[in-house]
N, C-alpha and C positions, 0 to 999 in steps of 0.2 A: 228329382225329376229333371229332364233335359230342359234347357234353357237357351235363350240367346240375349245377349248384352249389346245393345244398341247404344253408342255415345253420339250425341248431336250438339252440334254447335251452331252459331249463327253466321254473319257476315264475315267473309274473308277476302282480303284485299291483296295481300303480298306484297305490299309496300312496307319498307322499314327505314329506319334511320342508322346512321354509322355503321352500315355494312353488315348488320345483325341478321342472323336467320330468324324467319318469323316465328317457327314452333320449338326453338332450343329450349325454353325455359317450361313447356307444356309437356314435352314428349313423352314422359314417364306418365302421365295421366291417359294420354293415347292408346298405350299398350294394353290397358285394361279394358279390352273390348273385343266383340266379335265383329262388330260393323261400326265405322264410324263416317257420320255424315256431315256435311256443311253446305253453306250457301257460297257458291264462288261467284263474288260480286267484282270481276274484273275479266278482261278479255286477255287471253293468252296470245297475242299478235302485235307485232310493231307495224303491220300495213293493213290497209283497209280504207274504209270511207268514214272519217271521225265524225261523231254527231255533232250537231250544232246546239251544245247545251254547256252547262258551267263547267260541271266535271266529266270529264272522260277518263274512264278508268281501263288502264291496259297496262301490260307486262310484257317484257319478251318471252317466248316460248319456253325460254331454260326455266323461268320461276316454277314451271311444271314440276320440277326436281323436288321443291320443297314439298309439294303435295305429297308426292309418292313416299318421301323420306319420312313424313309426319304419319303415314298410315291411313290416308282417306281411302275409304272404299267407295262411297258414292258422293256426288256433289251435284246440287241443283245448279242448272243454269237457267232457271226461269226467275229473272229479276230485270229491273229498270235499267242496268248496265251490260246486259250480256250481247246487246247489238251496238255498243259504243263505237265498234270499229265496222258496222255494217255487215252484210253477209260474209265477206271474206275473212273479218276478224273471228267472226263466230264459228266458221267451219275450221278456221285454224285451231281456234280453241278445242272443238270436239277432238280434233285429229291429235293434238298434246295429250288429251286426257286417255284416249285410246291407247297411244303410244307407251303411257304409263300404267296401263291397266285399270285404270279408275272409271267405274261405271257412272253415269250421269241421267240424270231426270229433267223433265220440263222443257226439253228443246230437243230438235232433231234436224237431220237433212229432209229435203223435200218438203212438199206443202200439205202434207196430212198430219193431224194430230200425233204426238209422240205416243208410242204404247207405253202403258204401266211396265215397270221394270220388277221382275221377281229374283229375289235372292234368297238362296237355303243355306242355313247354317244350322250344324246340329239336329237335323231333320226337321226344322221347322222353315217354313216359307214365309218370307215377308215381302208385300207388296210396296212398292213406292210409286207416288205421283208427286208432281211439282207444278204450281201456279204461280204467276205473278200478276197484280193489278197494274192499272194504268191504262193510258190511252195511247196505243202504238200500233203500228202494223208490221207483221214480219216481213221482210223483204221476201221475193219469189225466190223459191229453191231452199228456204229453211223456215222452220216454225217453232216460236216458243210458245208456251202454253200460257194462255190468259185465264185469269180469274173470273170464271163464267158459271154460276150456280147450276144450271141445267147440265152443262156438258161436264162439269166434275161428277155430278151424280150417276149421269150415264157411263163414265170411264171408272167410277168405284163399282158400279155393279157388273161391268164386264171384267173387272179385275178378280171379284170375290173369288170365283171357282179356280182361280189359278194360284191362291196364296192361303194362309192361316190368317195373317193379321195384315191390316194396310195401314201405311204411315203417309201422310199427306204434307208437305211443305209448301206453305203459304208465303209468298213475298208481299205483303200487304199492310195497310194502316197508314197513319199519319208520321211522318218524320219528327224525331226530338220531344214526342210525348210520351206518357208514361202508363197510359191506360187504352185498352181496345176500345173502339167504338161499340155501342148496342149493336148495329148491323153486323159488326165482325162476330160478338157473341152468340147473335143468332145463327148464323152462318155455321161457325164452328159447331154448335148443337146439332144442326140439321146435319152435318157430314158424319158427325158421331152416330146420331141416329140412323143414318143409311149405310153403317157399317166400317167406318174408320175407327181403328183403334188409338191413334196417335195423332195429333196435329203439331206441326213445328213451324211457328211463325218467325218471322224477321222481317227488316226494312226500316223500323221506326228509329234504329241506333240507340235503342234504350232497352233495358230489361222491362218486360211487362208481366203479369201474373201468368200463374198457373192454376188450372181448374180441373179437378176430377169430375168429370160428368158422365154419369151412367157407368158403362165400362170402359170407357175411355179417358185419355189425357189430352188437355189441352196446354201448349205452351204459346200463348199469345204473341209473345216475341223474345228470343233468345239474346237480342241484343247484337251490338258488334261485338265479334271476336278477335280478329286481328284485323286492326283496321287503323287507319290514319286518324287519331283522336286530338286534332288541335283544339276540340272544344274541350276545356279543361274542367268542366263540370264533373264532380266525383261520380254522379250516377251515370254519366255518360261514358265514363271509364270502367264501371263495373260491368262484369259479364258473367258468364257461368258455363258449364258443361253440364248438359242433361244426358244421365245415366239411366236407361230404361230396361228393365229385364222382362222379357216375354217367356212365357211356358206355352204349351199347346192351347191354353184356354182363353191366353189374353195377357194383360199386364200384370206380372206377378209383384212387381215392386219398382220403385224409381226413387231417384234421389237427385239433387243440384249439388254442384262443385261449384262454390262462390270463386271467381276469377278477378283479375283487374288486368288493365292493359297499361304498359309503361309507356315512358316517353319515346322509346325507340319503336312504338307500336307492336310491341310483344306481349301477348297474354300470359299470365302465370297464375297460379293457384294463388288465391288471397291467404294470409296469415293473420292469426292474433286478432286484434280488434277491428281491423279491415275486413277480415273475414265475416267477421260478426255483424259489422255495419250492411255488407253484400247481403249477408243472409236475411237480416231484417227487412231491408228493402224489397227482397223477393216476396217474403210473407206479407208486407204491408200492401204491396200491389195485389197480390193473391186475394188476400181477405175482402179486397172492395169487390172484386169480381164476384167472387164466392158468395158473398152476401146479396149480389143482385143490386149494388149501390151505383152502379155504371149507368146512370139514367140519361136521356138524350140532352135534356137541358143543362144537366151539371158536366157532361161530357164536352158542349161546345163551349160552356165556361172556362174549363180546363185548358182546353186546346186553342181556343179562338186566336188569341194574342200571337203564340207560337207560330202557328201555320201561317198566319197573314205576314207576319214579318219575314220569316224563314223565305216564303216564296215570292214576296215582293222583291228581295233582295237578289234572289235568283233571276227574276225578270229584269232588273235593272242592269245586271250583268250581260245578259242576252241582248238587250236593246242596245247598249254600248258596242257590242259586238257586230250586231246583225241588222241593227235599223228597225225599219218600218214593221216587217213582219210580225217579231214578237211584242212590238207595243201594241199592235191590233189583238193580239193574241191575250195580252195582259187586260187590256180593255173588257174584252170579254169575259174573261175570269172574274173579273172584279163584282160582275154582277150575277156570278153563278147563284143558285139557291144554296149551295154548300157557303159560299164566302158569306151570303147575308145571313145564315144562321150564326157564323163566326161573329160578324158585327154584332149581333144581339148577344151573343155570349159575354163578349168583353164588355158591352154595356150592363148587363146583370152583375158581372163578377165586381166591376168598378163600382156600382151602386152599393153592393153588399159591402165591399171594404170601407166605403166611404160612411155607410151605416154604422159599422163596427167601431169606425175611429170616431165616430161621433159620439158613440155610447161610452168610449172608453174617456 
C-alpha cells in the first residue's frame, strides 16, 4: 500500500562548538524519509531589532545551508524566538528558507493568519499547521500564529478539504519539565477530535510522553534536537526522532529513534545502554499520560519549583539589564493565578517529602 514517511524533530538552534556542523552525526537517519520537519528556534539574520530578553537566538543567513544539507523539507517558525530580531529578522529568515527551497509554517509576511501548507508525496496529501503559546504581538507587516483554540479549530476545518491528513506543530508548555499539563492533554484530545492526525509538540527542552488517542498520535514534546545543552542533566540531553508512516487511511505505524546531544551540541543516534535509558524514559513519560495520571494537583507539585526558579532567574537578568519595567512585570507575575498554584504545589510536595522522611 502507498505510504508516506514523515520524520519529525524538536527544537533546532544551529549553534555548535568547535566549528562542528550541526547535523553531521545524524545525516544517515535523515535520509530515510519522504518529509523531514523541525522547529526552527533561531533567526537567520544578523540585523534587526533585538528583543529585550535574556536569550536572543540568531545566526547568520549562511546557517541556512545546514538546514538544506540536512534535508529539511518543512520548518515551523511559530515559536518564542522567531521574532528575536523583530520584523526585519523574521522576514530575512523567511527569505533564507525560500532561497533554500524549504517550506515553512506558522508565520508569514502580512497581517493575515498564515494559510495551512499542503504537501503531496506518493499520492497522499499532508496538511501542516503550526502555533506557539506565549504573550506577544506580531509587529505590523508580519504574522506568527498564536495558540488559540478557536482559531486552530477553524483553520483545521478549512484545511480538511485540501488534504488527506493534518499535522499540527505546537510550541507550548512549561520549560524544563517532563509532563504536559492537564490543559495541554485536553487541548490535544480536542484537536484530534476535530480531525488532526498528528500533533508534534516542543518548547519544554525535554522529551515528554507520546499518546495514541483514537486515530491520532500526540507527541507532547520532542525535546531539544540540535541545541545548546549547557544544562548537563541527562534527561535534557536526551532527544529523539519521531518517524510516522501514513497511508491513505491515517497513521499506519510509528517509531521513536532515541538520540542524545553531545558537548558540541550535535545530535546523534543513541547506542547501547544509553539508547535503552532514553527509550525507557520515553516509555515512562508516555505511560503516566496514557494512564491519565497527570492530574492538576500532581502536575503543579511536579513543575512548581522548576517553573518559579527558572523564571525568577530570567527576571533577575532582565531587571539588571533594563531596570524598572521588568521589575514591575515581575511583581505582577508573582501574584498570577498560575504562580499561586505553583506555590501551593511546592508546599504540598515538601510536606509529602517531610512525611515520607519522618516515616523512614
